[in-house]
C-alpha atoms as one frame of an Amber mdcrd trajectory, in Angstrom:
protein
   4.961  22.365  14.492   2.608  24.467  12.418  -1.095  23.675  12.435  -2.532
  22.553   9.129  -5.061  25.358   9.431  -2.391  27.632   8.014  -2.654  25.873
   4.681  -6.146  24.424   4.849  -8.301  27.514   4.728 -11.481  26.897   2.786
 -11.774  28.199  -0.745 -14.705  30.576  -0.851 -15.504  30.038  -4.527 -16.379
  26.352  -3.969 -17.932  26.295  -0.516 -21.667  25.921  -0.054 -24.048  26.717
   2.712 -25.211  24.041   5.175 -28.162  22.065   3.884 -28.832  20.222   0.644
 -26.996  20.900  -2.585 -27.602  19.701  -6.115 -24.173  19.360  -7.705 -25.606
  20.068 -11.171 -26.287  23.623 -10.046 -22.724  24.272  -8.961 -20.836  26.908
 -10.931 -17.718  26.103 -12.883 -14.626  26.824 -10.725 -13.907  30.545 -10.921
 -10.166  30.186 -11.383  -8.627  29.265 -14.698  -5.399  27.299 -14.641  -3.071
  27.145 -17.614  -0.966  24.203 -18.815   2.622  24.096 -17.611   5.873  22.686
 -18.871   7.206  20.056 -16.488  10.659  18.542 -16.189   9.929  14.942 -17.106
  13.517  13.929 -17.794  14.835  13.345 -14.279  13.938   9.670 -14.037  12.847
   8.121 -11.807  10.280  10.839 -11.206   6.928   9.140 -10.738   5.882   7.778
  -7.334   9.503   7.652  -6.238  12.247  10.113  -7.068  15.940   9.328  -6.851
  15.981  11.217  -3.539  13.079   9.118  -2.201  14.909   5.927  -3.101  18.178
   7.119  -1.596  16.400   8.094   1.638  14.768   4.678   1.988  17.990   2.825
   1.200  19.783   4.791   3.899  17.123   3.807   6.469  16.586   0.138   5.649
  18.455  -0.905   8.784  16.093   0.984  11.097  12.386   0.830  11.866   9.836
   1.255  10.466  11.560   1.040   7.082  13.049  -2.361   7.903   9.572  -3.646
   8.677   8.303  -2.129   5.446  11.005  -3.902   3.477  10.134  -7.181   5.164
   6.550  -6.626   4.037   7.820  -6.156   0.488   9.852  -9.318   0.246   7.223
 -11.436   2.037   4.248 -10.426  -0.095   4.410 -13.440  -2.385   4.659 -11.199
  -5.431   8.191  -9.870  -4.997   9.355 -13.098  -6.555  11.933 -13.246  -9.341
  10.309 -16.459 -10.599   6.939 -14.766 -11.101   5.544 -15.622 -14.531   3.181
 -13.209 -16.268  -0.254 -14.332 -17.441  -1.155 -11.817 -20.161  -4.473 -11.947
 -21.990  -5.358 -10.598 -25.404  -8.312  -8.509 -24.210  -8.921  -7.358 -20.650
 -12.339  -7.469 -19.023 -13.747  -6.490 -15.634 -17.405  -7.420 -15.983 -20.357
  -8.301 -13.794 -20.747 -12.066 -13.717 -24.545 -11.815 -13.737 -24.491 -10.200
 -17.162 -21.339 -11.556 -18.730 -20.140 -14.607 -16.834 -21.940 -17.375 -18.709
 -21.415 -16.390 -22.339 -25.082 -15.522 -22.814 -26.808 -13.224 -25.216 -24.791
 -10.097 -24.503 -21.733 -11.702 -26.100 -23.722 -12.338 -29.268 -25.137  -8.816
 -29.211 -21.615  -7.413 -28.996 -20.350  -9.728 -31.752 -17.905 -11.358 -29.357
 -19.039 -14.970 -29.289 -15.669 -15.996 -30.774 -13.832 -14.243 -27.926 -15.750
 -15.851 -25.071 -14.155 -18.378 -22.771 -15.033 -19.223 -19.152 -13.601 -16.600
 -16.844 -12.947 -13.950 -19.472 -15.423 -11.615 -17.777 -12.966 -11.131 -14.878
  -9.597 -11.826 -16.472  -8.312  -8.469 -15.204  -7.316 -10.414 -12.085  -4.312
 -11.623 -14.127  -3.411  -8.012 -14.732  -3.623  -6.768 -11.161  -1.468  -9.622
  -9.895   1.161  -9.095 -12.574   1.188  -5.306 -12.080   1.699  -5.809  -8.345
   4.555  -8.203  -9.031   6.246  -5.910 -11.546   6.041  -2.916  -9.199   7.313
  -4.837  -6.185  10.175  -6.330  -8.175  11.008  -2.837  -9.418  11.205  -1.635
  -5.825  13.501  -4.521  -4.942  15.756  -3.608  -7.849  16.017  -0.011  -6.685
  16.457  -0.787  -2.988  18.567  -3.964  -3.063  20.217  -3.692  -6.467  19.005
  -7.172  -7.392  19.381  -7.545 -11.176  17.184 -10.632 -11.215  14.340  -8.549
  -9.794  14.762  -5.970 -12.558  14.849  -8.636 -15.254  11.726 -10.288 -13.851
   9.818  -6.979 -13.795  10.858  -6.265 -17.374   9.740  -9.723 -18.519   6.312
  -9.183 -16.984   5.860  -5.821 -18.672   7.170  -6.916 -22.053   5.036 -10.065
 -22.004   1.901  -7.973 -21.507   2.962  -5.563 -24.237   3.418  -8.454 -26.682
   0.049 -10.105 -26.009  -2.457  -7.570 -24.727  -4.514  -5.345 -27.009  -6.239
  -3.363 -24.322  -9.854  -3.698 -23.232 -12.474  -5.960 -24.745 -14.600  -3.901
 -27.134 -17.815  -4.679 -28.955 -17.730  -5.479 -32.645 -21.338  -4.651 -33.498
 -24.569  -3.133 -32.258 -24.650  -0.749 -29.301 -21.208  -1.925 -28.159 -19.352
  -1.400 -31.429 -15.860   0.019 -30.896 -16.595   0.817 -27.261 -16.258  -0.948
 -23.933 -19.027  -3.510 -23.512 -19.536  -2.495 -19.883 -18.424   0.679 -18.027
 -16.794  -1.445 -15.318 -13.937  -1.959 -17.738 -12.876   1.610 -17.050 -11.906
   0.494 -13.541  -9.073  -1.571 -15.015  -7.313   1.795 -15.208  -6.376   1.410
 -11.531  -3.689  -0.995 -12.711  -2.206   1.258 -15.391  -0.411   3.563 -12.963
   1.017   0.479 -11.288   2.430  -0.900 -14.536   3.785   2.539 -15.428   5.459
   2.907 -12.039   7.024  -0.519 -12.446   8.446   0.494 -15.818   9.731   3.746
 -14.337  11.578   1.875 -11.595  13.416  -0.471 -13.948  14.042   1.838 -16.883
  17.610   2.363 -15.620  18.427  -1.352 -15.576  20.936  -2.192 -18.322  19.791
   0.848 -20.313  16.330  -0.708 -20.729  14.796   2.762 -20.978  16.439   3.175
 -24.390  15.529  -0.280 -25.655  12.896  -1.445 -28.107  11.343  -3.431 -25.262
  10.779  -0.281 -23.230   9.356   1.516 -26.249   6.958  -1.375 -26.837   5.716
  -1.137 -23.252   5.135   2.607 -23.534   3.427   2.188 -26.900   1.189  -0.575
 -25.521  -0.025   1.581 -22.646  -0.502   4.809 -24.574  -2.135   3.124 -27.581
  -4.578   0.822 -25.830  -5.371   2.602 -22.562  -4.802   6.331 -22.852  -7.671
   6.977 -25.314 -10.203   5.351 -23.009  -8.931   7.195 -19.932  -9.204  10.495
 -21.760 -12.647   9.631 -23.098 -13.905   8.692 -19.657 -12.830  11.951 -18.039
 -14.627  13.877 -20.763 -17.864  11.911 -20.466 -18.111  11.573 -16.675 -19.913
  14.849 -16.124 -23.498  13.774 -15.459 -23.221  12.798 -11.783 -23.348   9.071
 -12.448 -19.885   7.582 -11.873 -18.181   8.384  -8.603 -14.884  10.007  -7.672
 -12.866   6.784  -7.671 -13.688   6.232 -11.358 -12.186   9.601 -12.295  -9.158
   8.961 -10.106  -8.483   5.655 -11.867  -8.183   7.395 -15.236  -6.420  10.466
 -13.846  -3.632   8.438 -12.224  -3.308   6.351 -15.381  -2.947   9.396 -17.647
  -0.495  11.139 -15.321   1.671   8.037 -15.013   1.677   7.376 -18.753   2.519
  11.012 -19.390   5.516  10.895 -17.055   6.714   7.564 -18.436   6.513   8.746
 -22.040   7.566  12.347 -21.261   4.329  13.596 -22.810   3.516  17.102 -21.582
  -0.023  17.063 -22.961  -0.981  13.938 -21.023   0.496  15.302 -17.811  -1.371
  18.580 -18.209  -4.604  16.794 -19.064  -4.529  14.881 -15.791  -3.414  17.775
 -13.593  -5.848  20.266 -15.102  -8.684  17.807 -14.563  -7.730  17.711 -10.882
  -7.786  21.520 -10.760 -10.710  22.471 -12.979 -12.327  19.393 -14.524 -16.060
  18.902 -14.797 -16.109  15.457 -13.184 -15.777  14.253  -9.576 -11.996  13.994
  -9.867 -11.855  17.793  -9.662 -10.814  18.837  -6.175 -12.333  22.294  -6.720
 -15.637  21.023  -8.119 -17.641  17.836  -7.757 -14.924  15.972  -5.888 -15.439
  18.003  -2.699 -18.870  18.702  -1.238 -17.793  21.130   1.481 -14.814  22.174
   3.597 -15.279  22.496   7.374 -13.349  23.514  10.447 -12.748  20.350  12.475
 -15.424  20.284  15.217 -12.991  18.385  17.465 -10.843  21.496  17.836  -7.703
  20.238  16.095  -7.324  23.584  14.354  -7.327  21.769  11.038  -9.855  21.475
   8.253 -11.838  18.544   6.930 -13.223  18.211   3.407 -16.250  16.015   2.737
 -15.734  14.130  -0.513 -17.936  12.847  -3.283 -18.234   9.308  -1.841 -18.636
  10.113   1.865 -22.346   9.359   1.807 -21.940   6.283  -0.388 -19.660   3.933
   1.578 -16.251   3.912   3.212 -14.709   1.183   1.086 -14.776   3.535  -1.884
 -14.158   6.642   0.216 -10.898   5.198   1.588  -9.911   4.109  -1.926 -10.359
   7.707  -3.088  -8.094   8.973  -0.306  -5.312   6.545  -1.184  -5.492   7.025
  -4.956  -5.662  10.804  -4.571  -2.518  10.614  -2.450  -0.858   8.604  -5.226
  -1.871  11.204  -7.787  -0.541  14.065  -5.664   2.723  12.222  -4.978   3.382
  11.593  -8.678   2.678  15.227  -9.476   4.886  16.364  -6.591   7.850  14.484
  -8.038   7.633  16.450 -11.282   7.390  19.776  -9.479   3.621  20.283  -9.079
   2.635  20.345  -5.405  -1.019  19.331  -5.431  -0.969  18.432  -1.745  -0.902
  22.141  -0.896  -2.967  23.260  -3.900  -5.687  25.758  -2.956  -4.801  25.834
   0.717  -4.354  22.084   1.093  -7.774  21.023  -0.105  -6.565  17.480  -0.869
  -5.083  17.099   2.617  -8.362  18.247   4.149 -10.126  15.523   2.164  -7.720
  12.812   3.345  -8.076  14.074   6.923 -11.853  13.713   6.759 -11.614  10.127
   5.495  -8.927   9.172   8.017 -10.756  10.620  11.008 -13.988   8.764  10.315
 -12.354   5.402   9.541  -9.825   5.210  12.381 -10.534   2.173  14.550  -9.673
   2.148  18.217  -6.319   0.632  19.109  -6.394  -3.155  19.164  -9.458  -3.517
  16.912  -9.229  -4.841  13.365 -12.871  -4.297  12.452 -15.817  -2.401  13.818
 -19.538  -3.047  14.001 -20.632   0.051  15.892 -19.742   3.666  16.374 -18.082
   2.692  19.662 -15.479   0.692  17.716 -13.986   3.861  16.285 -11.719   6.459
  17.811 -13.830   9.377  16.619 -17.631   9.101  16.796 -19.889   9.859  13.895
 -21.148  12.879  15.827 -17.704  14.461  15.431 -18.004  14.384  11.637 -19.493
  17.386   9.848 -21.695  16.472   6.894 -23.674  18.354   4.279 -26.547  16.598
   2.497 -25.995  16.285  -1.236 -27.480  14.708  -4.366 -25.465  12.347  -6.565
 -26.089   9.381  -8.850 -29.847   9.664  -8.521 -29.872   9.636  -4.742 -29.713
  12.006  -1.806 -26.983  11.402   0.768 -28.248  12.661   4.124 -25.622  11.195
   6.464 -22.050   9.995   6.292 -22.195   6.300   5.442 -21.041   3.679   7.926
 -20.989   0.905   5.294 -17.456  -0.436   5.056 -16.297   1.854   7.859 -12.804
   0.933   8.989 -11.697  -0.453   5.603  -7.937  -0.933   5.791  -5.969   0.257
   2.795  -2.215   0.748   2.479  -0.968   4.199   1.532  -1.559   6.522   4.481
   2.151   7.261   4.917   2.020   9.146   1.617  -0.137  11.744   3.355   1.615
  11.552   6.728   5.058  11.701   5.116   4.182  14.838   3.185   2.743  16.507
   6.273   5.833  15.627   8.322   8.223  16.866   5.651   6.316  20.165   5.377
   5.766  20.777   9.086   2.003  20.318   8.849   0.140  18.778  11.758  -1.951
  16.356   9.661  -3.439  14.899  12.838  -5.764  12.285  11.398  -3.709  11.083
   8.434  -0.771  10.715  10.819  -2.840   8.739  13.305  -4.094   6.499  10.511
  -0.559   5.886   9.215   0.670   5.081  12.734  -2.238   2.686  13.250  -1.260
   0.448  10.316   2.500   1.022  10.035   4.309  -0.643   8.365   1.833  -1.217
   5.574   2.136  -3.796   2.820   0.779  -3.974  -0.703  -0.564  -6.501  -3.169
  -0.537  -9.890  -1.451  -1.172  -8.553   2.050  -4.811  -7.458   1.791  -6.668
 -10.399   0.289  -7.010 -11.730  -3.218  -9.747  -9.445  -4.529  -9.372  -6.161
  -6.346  -9.552  -4.150  -3.111  -6.180  -5.553  -2.132  -4.601  -4.614  -5.448
  -6.179  -1.314  -6.541  -3.405   0.642  -4.796   0.372   0.241  -4.818   0.917
   0.105  -1.065   4.291   0.042   0.740   3.909   3.678   1.726   5.765   3.239
   5.030   8.753   1.815   3.176   8.875   4.610   0.611   7.207   7.661   2.173
   7.533   7.616   5.963   9.575  10.540   7.249  10.852  11.436  10.726
C-alpha cells in the first residue's frame, strides 16, 4: 500500500514558518483556478452515485454493511409514518436574546411572528431532513416505495409551507437575518438536497411539479443567503464550520438543480476563496510531517485551537463536500497533494480515544498524546490560539468512513482516518447521537455507504 506522503506533500505557497501568524497578513493563494463544466445529469450523483448504491446493495448481507443497514432502520427516523413539521420561517437563535419575545422582536418588526419556541424551530427542520434522507436511502437500498413516498411528502410539505429564514422587517434587521446563527441552518440544506436526489427516480418524481417546487424552494429561499455569507465571511470572525455549512448547501443545490454556476461557486471557494472554507487559505494554518513517523502529513485547521467539537464537525462536513464533488468528477480529496486528507488526519489523530473508552478527561484517555500533535500559534476571531484545544476532545461524529473509504479505494494509507473509522464502525446518523443539533448536523451512515475493502 502506498504511503499518503506521496500525495500529501505540503504546498509551498500556503505554508508558514513556525511561530505566530496573523491570518490577515496572508497572501491570496498564488494559483488561479477557472470554472469547469461538470456532468450533472447522471443522477444520482450527489453523496451517492449509482455505483455507490449498487456496491452497498451487493454487500448488505455481509459486515460491516449489514450492521450499517441495521443502524439505518433502527434510528427512529427511517419511518414511513414520519410526519413533517414545517414552519413558515426558520430560526436558530440564542434563547438569551430571542427566546422570550422581548424587545429585539419589536426592533426587528417581528412581534406578529413571535410564538414560544420560534427562536429554535430549526429543530423541526433537522429532524425532518434526517428522516427524508434516511427514507431516501431505504428506497435506494431496499426498493421500498413507501419509503420513497414518505421522503417526498416530507420535502414537498416543507416546500409548500416554508419561506426560508426569519428576516427583520425594519431597523437594523430589515431584509436580513436577525441573528448570524441563522446561517448555521444551512447544515440541513445539503441533507434535504441529498434526500431529494435519492428519490428523484421514484415514479418519475424528478420530472414532476412537486420536485420542481422543492428545488425552487431551496434555491429561492436559501441559496442567496449561502452565497452572501461566503462573500462576507472574510474578516476572521466566523469559523471554518460556518463556511462549510454554506459551501455544502450551495454544492448540493447546484447538483440537484443542474446549475453549473452554483457548483463552481462552491468548488472555487474551496480552492481559492477568501474565507476559512478555503483549503488553500484561511482554512488551513499549516501542513506538517507527522511527528509520529507515519510517513503521512497532518494539516492544522482553522478551529484546532478553538475546540474539538467544532473541529470534528469541520472534518466530517469537509468530507461530505469532497464526496459530493467527487461524484461529479472533481476529486477534491487529492486536490493540491491531498491537503483535505491531511486536515482530516490531523483531526482524527488528536480525537482518537483508546479502545474501550467512550469519553476522555485527560490526555491519557487518548491513543495519541497531545505532545504528538504539531501546532502553530495563530490569531483568529480576536484571540490568539497558542495550543491545540482539548475542549470537546473525543467528540464522536459519524462520517469517518467517507475519508477511510476514499483512502482505501485509492491505495492511500490514511492511518488516522482509518483508525477513527474502525473505532466507531458501523456508524449511525440522526437519531443515534442525541437530540441536539450536534447529532443532526451531518448525514452519517458512512460505513453503510462508503466503507470499502
